[in-house]
N, C-alpha and C positions, 0 to 999 in steps of 0.2 A: 504493500500500500504506500502510495506517495503522500506522506504526511505534510501537506502544505498548509493545513489549517489546524486550529486548536479549539477546544471547547473548554471554557472556564466556568467553574462553579464556585460561588463564594457567598459569604454573608458575614455580617458583624452587627452585634447589638451595641450601639453607641448613640448617645443623644445628638441629633442633628437639629441645630437651632431653628432653621427656616426650611423645613423639608419640601414645601411646595416650590419655593424658589430653586432649591437645589435640584429638584426633579426636572424642572424646565431646562436648567443649565446642563444637566447631565444628559438629557435627551438630545440636545443640540450637539454636545460633544460626541456622543455615540454616532449620530448621523454623519457628522463631519469626518469621523474616523472610518466609518464604513462597517462597523461590527453589527451583528444581528443577534437578537435574543430577547430575553424578558427580565427586566429589573424592577424590583419593587422598593420603594423608598418611603419610610415613615419617620416620625419624630424619634422612634426608638432604634433606627438603624437602616441597614440595606441588605437586600437578599437578591441575588441574581445568578443567571446562567446565560452565557453568550458565546458566540462563535465568531471567528475571524481568521485571517491569515496569521502566520507566525509573527510577522512584523506588526500587524494591527493589535494582536493580543499583548505583545510585549509593550507596545505604546500605551495600551489601556492600563496594564498593571503599573507601569511607571507613573502614569498620570495619577492613579489612585494612591499610590504610595507617597506621592509628593504632597498629598493633603494630610495635615496633622491628624485629622480624625481617622484616617485609614492607613496610616504609615505602617501598621503591622497587619494589615488585611491579608489573610491567607487564601491563596487560590489553589483549588484542585484542578489539575490540568489533564485533559485527555487529548491525544493526538487524533487527527481526523484527515480524511482526504477531501472533505467538502464542508460547506456550511451546515450546521445542525438546525438552523432556523431560516425562515423566509423573510422576516421583517424584524425591526427593532421596536420594542415596547418598553418605555420607562414610565412607570405610573406611581403616583402618590397614593398611599393607603393609610388608614388609621392604625392598622396593625400589620406587621410583616406576616404573622401567622394568625389568621382570624380565630380568636378564642372567646372574646367577650366574657372573660372570667370576672367574678365579683370581688376579687382581691387584687391589689396592685402587685405586679411581678417584675422583678429585675433578674433575668436569667444569669447575669454576671455575678449576682449575689446568691440567688435562690436555687440555682440549678444544681443537679446532682453531680457527684464526683465523676470526672472524665476517666475513661479507661482506654488505653491504647489497644490496638488490635490484638496483640499477644495476651494482654491482661484480660480482655473481653473473652477471648477464646478459652482461657483457663477458667474463667467464671462459668462458661457454658458447660464445662465438664462436671460441675457440681450438681448434686441432687436437690439442694435446698433453695435454688434460685428460681425466680419467676422471670421469664423473658417476655417482655412486652413490646410488640410491634407498634411503633408510633405513627403508622401510615394508614391509608384507607384500604378497604377490602379488595379493590381491584389491583392494588399494588401487591398486597399479600398473596393474591391468587397466582401471580406470576412467579414469585419467589420470596423466600423468607428463611430466617434462621430455624434450624431444626428444633422442634418442640416449642416454638414461640407461640404465645397467646395471640389469637386473632381478635382484634377489637371489633365489636359489632357496631361500627359507627360509619356514617356516610360523610360527615364533615368533622374537622378537627375540634370545632366548638362543642361537640358532643362528648368529648373525652372526660371532662370533670364529672358529669353525671354518670357516665359509664364506670368510672373509677369508684365512685361512691356506691354504686349498685353491685359491682362485681369483685372489688378488691378490698372492701372495707375490713374484712376479717383477717387480712394478710399483712397488716401494717408492720409486723416485726420480721417479715421475710425480706431477703435481699431482692431488689427489683432491678433487672437490667433492661434498659430501653435502647432502641435504635430506630433510625429513620434513614432516608436516602443520603443526605449530606450533613445532618446534624442539627439544623436549625429548629426543627419541630421538637426534638428531644430536649433542647435547651428549655423550651416552654413546658413540655410534658413533665420533665423531672422537677421543674419549679412547682407545678401544680401538685405533683405527688407529695412533695415535701410540705407544701402549704396544707395539704389534706392530712398530714400527720404521719406519713411514712418515714421511717427512720434510716433505712439503708438503701439509698437510691443511687443508681449509676447510669451513665450515658456513654454510648460508643462515640468516642471523640472522632469527628470527621465523618461519621456515618458509614453506611454500607460501602460507599464509593471508596473511601480511604481504606477500609478493611480489605477490599478486593485487590488493592495495590500493594499491600504489605508483603514484602519479599519473604518473610518468614512464615506467616500464617497462610498466605496465598488464597484467602477467601474460604478456607476450610470451615465446614459447619453450616455454610449457606447453601440451601437447596433451591434450584431454579435460577432464574435471572432477576435482575433488578430493573424495575420500571423507572425510566427517566423521562423528564418533561421536555423532550425535544424530539426531532424527527427520527432519532434512533429507536425510541420507545423502549427497547429492551437491550440490556448489556449483561454480559457474563461476569460473575463475581468470583465463583469458585474455580480457581485455575488448576485444581488437582484432578486426579482420576475419580474423585468422589462426586464430581459434578453430575447432577441428574435434572431432568425436566419435571417440574411439578404442576405446571399449568395444564388445565384440561379444556378441551374443545367445548365451546358453548353448545354445540349441536350433538356431538357423538361421545364426548367424554374422553377421547384419545389424548395422550400427552402432547402438548404443544407449547411453544413459547412465543407464538405469533399473535400480536394484537392487530386488528383492523377496525376501521369505522364502518358501520352499517351503510350499505349502498343507497339506502333511502335518505334523501336530503332532508326530510323532516324528522329523521331519527338520529342518524350518525352515532348510534351507540357503539362505543369502543368495546370489542369483545374478543376473547381468545378463540382462535379457529385454526383447525388443521388445514393443510393444503387441499385435501380431497373435499372437505366440506365447504371451503371457500369457493371451489369450482362448482360443486353440485348445488350449493345454495346461492350462487351468483353474488356472493358478498353481502347478502342480507342477514340480519340477526334473527329474523323470524319470517314465517309465512305471511303474517299480516303486513309486514313491511314490503315484501315483494308484491303482494296483491295490491297494496296502496299505490306503488309505482306503476304497476300494469294498468290500474284503473285511471291514474292520472294521464298516462300516455294515451290511453284509448279516448279520453275526453279532450285531448289536445293541450293539457296543462303542462306537459313536460316538453 
């Protein structure tokens, strides 16, 4: 692969004095530079993933590190042969991770202890720990750490209630948390500690960092990791233990391929094997296919 591009993943919780003005300035800088991606900015910090040429990404990192607020900003870097995004979005939000929690949180103070990949792997071998996936169900379906608890939530803001209803009796157990890049677990471990949990940990740098560790090599992670760019799915476990855990939406066969439903009014992202993608013509359901056929017959397509 001719790696002329890079994909950067980064975040930092830091107070930004005028986040709306900074958002506008940063959007213009990214447009002028020519990078593409999705960056969120709030009064509490920045969270982004973007792609560009090696030269563009080097310039982006240099620019960010020249700002005193982000002088120590850590970038996770993936090599690529193409852009991972089609456009650049830089948006202001009230929260980097939408939580709407009823208590004030500062993840730099309230967050759980950070574990490096080797430490996290060692904790995974223990029988007394609870491994909590800090992502959504569709991310978990593609891949997860072995024996991890699957949260029954559709949005991150549902986590506090889910914790109260499902983990309240386990406050003295060690809780390991993980997410894609680390930002959600900054908040998740903060919530857990505010809810009275005593022994709370987070995988530093998330699944992405874990998969790049030369010693652990992603061991213990089954399936692939869902990423929020055009790659959709990336391999984490680099050992011969790697398995596919995703199941086809239609037939249940093992697969790690996500597609969007071919019906423009649906576009449900679902796991599908190659055979079912062909036989089902890219639709997630018979109803969606019939809807498209009806629209075509009426001349609306």
